[in-house]
N, C-alpha and C positions, 0 to 999 in steps of 0.2 A: 424697814427701809421703804421710802416712797417709790412708787412705780409710775411710769409714764402713762398718762391718760391718752389712749388712742380712740378712734371712733368706736363707740359702743361699749367702752370699758369704763366702769364707775368704781369709786372708792367705797368699799363696804364698811370701813372703819371711821368714816368722816361723820360729822354731825348730820342730822337729818336734812335732806335737801342739798347737801354739799357733794362735791366731787373732788377728786385729786387735783392739785394744781398742775398747770401745764408744764412747769419746769421741775426737773428733778436732778439736774446736773449740767455739765458743760454741753453746749450745742456742738454737734458733730454730724458729718455726713451719714446718712442712713439711720439717724436717731429717730426720725419722725416718718414712719411708713406712710405711703400715700393712701388716702381714703378712697375706697371704691365709689362711694356716693359722690364725692367732690369730683373725682375723675370722670364719672359718667355725666355729671352736670356740665362739665367743661366740654367733653367730647360731643355731647348732643348739640352744643351751640358753637362748634368749631368754626363754621363759616364767619361768625361774628367776631371771633377771637384771633383770626389770622392777622399777621404772620407769627405772632408770639407763640401761640400754642403749637405751631408746627415745629418749633425748635426752642423749647423752654430753657434749655441750658445756655444757648447763645444769649438769651435775654435775661439770664440769671433769675428767672421767674420763681417766686415763692408765694404761696397763698395759705392762709389759715382761716378757716370758717368755723364758727362755733354756733351750734344750735342751743337755744336756751328754752327749758321747760320749767314750769312752776308746779309746786305741789298744792295741796288744799290750803296751806297757810301762805301761799304766794312766794315760797322760798325757791330760789333758782337752782337748777342743776345744769351742767354744761357737757356738751358732747362735741369734742374737737375733731375737725377734719383737716388733713394736711395735703398739700400738693407741692412736691419738690423742695420741701423745707429742709434746711441744714446743708444744702449742697454747695452753696456759694456765699462768699463774703459780699455784703452790700455796704456801701457807704451810707450811714444813717441820716446824714444831712440834718434837717431841723427836727427830726423825731427825738433827738436827744434833749430837746427843750422841755418835753413833758416830764421826764424824771427830774430835770432841774427844778421845775415848778413844784413837784411833789416834795422833793427833799428840802427846798427852801421853806415850805410851810412846816415841815417837821422841825427844821432848824429853829424857826421862830417859836414853835411850841416849847422846845427845850429852854429857850431864853425867856419864855413867858412874855413875848412881844406879839402884838396883833399884826396881821398882814398889812393893814392900812397905815401903819406907823411910818412917818417919813424916814427914808433911808438915804443918806448921802454917801457918795463914793468919792474917795480922794485919789489923786494921781499917785502912781508908783513908778512910772517910766518917764524919761525925758519927753517933753512935748505933750503929755497928757493934760487934759483939763479936768478939774473937779466937776462932779455932777451934783449940784445943789438944788436945782429947780427942774420942774417938768411942766411946761405950759399946757401939755395935752391932758393933764390930770385936773380934776375939779378944784382941788385945793392948791395946785401949783407946785406940789412936791412929788418927787419920785417915791415909790414904795414897792414892796414885794407884790402886793396885790395888783398894783397898776402894771408892773412889769409882766406878771402872769397874764393879765387881761390882754396886753399887746401881743404876747407870745401866742396865745390861743386864738385870737381873732385874726391876726394877719401875719403870724410867724416872725415877729420882729427880732432881728439879730442882736441889736444893742441890748434889748431887754434880757435876752438869754445871757449875754456876756456879763451883765450885772449880777445875775443870780449865780453864775459860775464863780465870780469873784467873791460873792458872799460865802459860798460853800467852801471854796478852796479845793484844789484838785485832789488832794489826799483824802479829805473827808468825803467828797462826792463819790469817789470810787470805792472806798472802804465800806460806805453805807450801802451802796448797790450790791457789793459782794456779800455783805451780811444778810441781805434780803434774798440771796440765792442767785443773783445775776452774776455768776462767777466769771463769765467771759467778757463782761462789760469793761470797756476802757473809754472814759470820757476825759480827754486829755488836752483839749484845746478850745479856745474861743472860736466864734464863727465870723466870717466875712473879713476879718482883719488878719493880715499876714504877720505872724509872730514866730519867733524861734521856739524850740522846745523849752529852753531856759526861761523865756519870757512867759510862756504858758504855764510853767510851774509856779510862777510868782503871781499872786493875786493881791488886789488893792485893799487899802484900809477902808473900813466901813463905819459909819456913825448912824445911830438911831436917835431920833429926837422925840420928846413928848410934845403935847399941844402948846406948851409955853416956849418951845424952842430950846429947851435944855437937853443936854446929852444924857440918855439913859443907858446907852451901851456903846462902847467903842471897841472895834476889832482891828488889831494891827495888821499890817501887810503880812502875808504868809508865803512861805517858800516850801514847796512840796519836795519831799525826798522819795516819793513813791517810785518803786521799782516796777517798770513795765514788763508785763508778760511778753515773751518773745513771740512774734507773729511773722507770717509770710503771706501777705496780702498784696499781690501785684496784679494790675488790671491793664488791659489794652495792649496795643503794639507800639504805641508812641505817645508823646505828650508835648505840648508847647511850653517852652520856658523862655521868658523874655523875648518873645517873638520868634524863637528858633525851635525847629522840630528836633526832639530827642528821640531817636529810634530805639526805644526800649520801653517796657511796661512802666506805668506809674506805680510807685511803691506806696501803698496805703497803710503800711504797717505802723506808721507814726501818726495815723489819723484815728478819729473816733471809731469805736466799735460798739454797736448796740443792735444785736441780731433781732430778726423779725419775731421769734418766739418771745423775746423779752418785751418788745413793743406790745404784743398781744396780751401777755400775762399782766403787765402793769396796767393796761387798760381794763382788764377784768377786775383787778383789785380796786381800781378807782371807782368803777361803776357798781361793783358788788363787794363792798368791804367785808361782808360776812363770809366771802369765799377765801379770805386770806388765811393761810396756816397760822396757828397760834404763835409759832416761833419766828414768823416773818411778818408780823403785823405792822402796818404803817402807823406812826405816831401822829395821827390826824384827828382833828375834831369833826363833829358833824358839819359845822360851818365850813370847814376846809373842803370837805367833799362837795358841798353844795356850791362853793366858790368855783371849784374845778368844773363841775357839771355845767354851771351857768356859762362860763366862758368857753368851754369846749363846744358848746352847742349854739352859742350866740352868733348871729350873722353881723358882719361889719356895719350894715345899715342900721342895726338896732342899738348901736353904741353912740352916745353923746360925748363921752369923755374917754378916749379920743373920738373925734368925729372923722369918719373916713369918707373920702370921695368915692361916689358910686361908680365912676368910670374906671378908676384904678382898682377898686375893691368891689367887684360885682356881687350880686346876691348869693351866689353859690361858691364864693371864693374859698379856697382850700378845702373843698369837699370833693376830692378826686373820685372816690368810689361810688359815686352816684351820677354825677354830671360832668366828670372830667374837667375840661376847660370851657365848657359851654357857659356863655355869659348871659344869654337872654332868658333862660329858664330858671325858675326857682325850684325848691324842693316840693314834693307832693304835699297837699294840705294835710296837716296833722302829723307830719314827720319832723323829727329832729335827729341830727347826726352829731354824736359826741366823739370827736376825733382829733388826731394830730397828723399832719402830713410832713413830707420832706422831699426836696428835689435839689440835686446838685450832681455834677460830674456825669450826667446822663442817667442817674438813678432817680426813680420815682417811688415813693412809699406812702402808704396811708394805713393807719390803724384806727378802726371806727366801730362804735356801738350804735346801732340803729334802733330807734323807737318810733313806731308808727302807731300813734295813739288812736287814730280813727279805726284801724283794722285790727288792733290788738296784736301787733307783730313786733318781735324784738330778736336781734341776733348780733353777733360780732363778726367782722370781716377785716382781715389785714392782708396786705399784699405789697410786694416789692418787685421791681423789674428794672432792667438796665437797657437803655436805648442809645446806642452809639455805633451806627453802621460803619463808619470809617475806622473805628478802633483808636482814634486819636483823642486824648483828653486835653482839657483846657483850651480847646479851639472854639468853644461855644457853638458847636455843630452837633446838636443832639436832636433825636426825633421825638421830642416831647409831644408836640401838637399832632404829628402825623401818625405816630404809633402808640406811644406810651399812655397818654391821657385818654384817647379813645378806647384802648384796651381796658383801663381801669373803670371807665364809665360802663362799658358793656358787662364787665365782670360784676360790678355792683348791681346792675339792672337784672342780670340773670339770677343772682342769689335773692334779690328782693322779690322777684316774681315767684321763685320757688317757695320762699318763706310765706308769701301771702296765701298759697294754697296748701302748705304743709299741715297735716292734721295735728291738732293739739288737744290733749285731754282737757285742758283748762285755759281759758283766756287770761293772759297776764294782767295784773293790776299795775299799770305803769304810772300811776299818779305821782309817785315820788319824783319822777323826772319831768313833770310839768312845772316849768319854772317861769318866774316873772323876768322879763327882759326890759 
């Protein structure tokens, strides 16, 4: 039986350079004991992290920090550190888009279809329009690769919805469960208000070859998935059609993707060799490189689509280093491979950092909730005042610690130096 890796504990039965996976069963309170190192790093910088650190439960704060060390053959080992993890539900927001991207690539590999193959989506509900063209792509067609690019560069909601429809709700969840993410529930599209029944139904999809001929057609799907019972209610009230409802908002019918899952999937994407044999992703080398490229690319580096620099600033969706700071860029030689989420007062980021100039690498994931009045759906959340400044300071604290942390060997990070 696998055992949980906590700070300082390593797997003696793994391949050389490997450690146990982060996940070994359902996420639950008390499952991830706090790390003395992470706690001391946070407490030493407490003035910079107020008011969140003064009351971490109020803010539903969770942090996972992973130190990475390399052996003589540059093989990584991982030492995970936790703070307040497993104590609270968080709404995952756009972080569910990364597993959608990964599973969509797996899905295409099973079909022997390349990610750049044109993919058309047909309507399934009254009023829907077919998706046959995408003027933001170089060839004018939508594709899984182009959807993934838009998801990872600017967290595009429509792109995620198209991948959700390709996978179908039942497959999406059963595959995540087979990978060990047993508490995952990805059960709805984003940004558009649909009923449970409508989210169970997903659209017909067609793939075309270069001549425009259909090479694969997938019919509309209806999920009969049985949802695990949950009790996830948050806040003291919420707005519904302009009226205040004086009771907590029930999140039990919304997506569930816990922070340890965000962090574990990130590790598997960045370090495929760390995947357990029985939970290996069916991805090609080119798929990993596609994910790495778009997770670390900045909006200004993209031509297709071309993103406006005012709306999508240089550090857009890089919460754990610059927060919402628009004028500054990343340090020279640094790339951040990540996926963020923000909704209902929740802010999340799961990130792998590679500082090529200083030979520094590590992983950092965090989630917190900023909603001082306790009312949801009122668009009054302290993102700019509290949440994003906290994530920026947290990222800076870990970065500065990592820059001076002793390492036996400087990592060779050349695999992550990509062309943009």
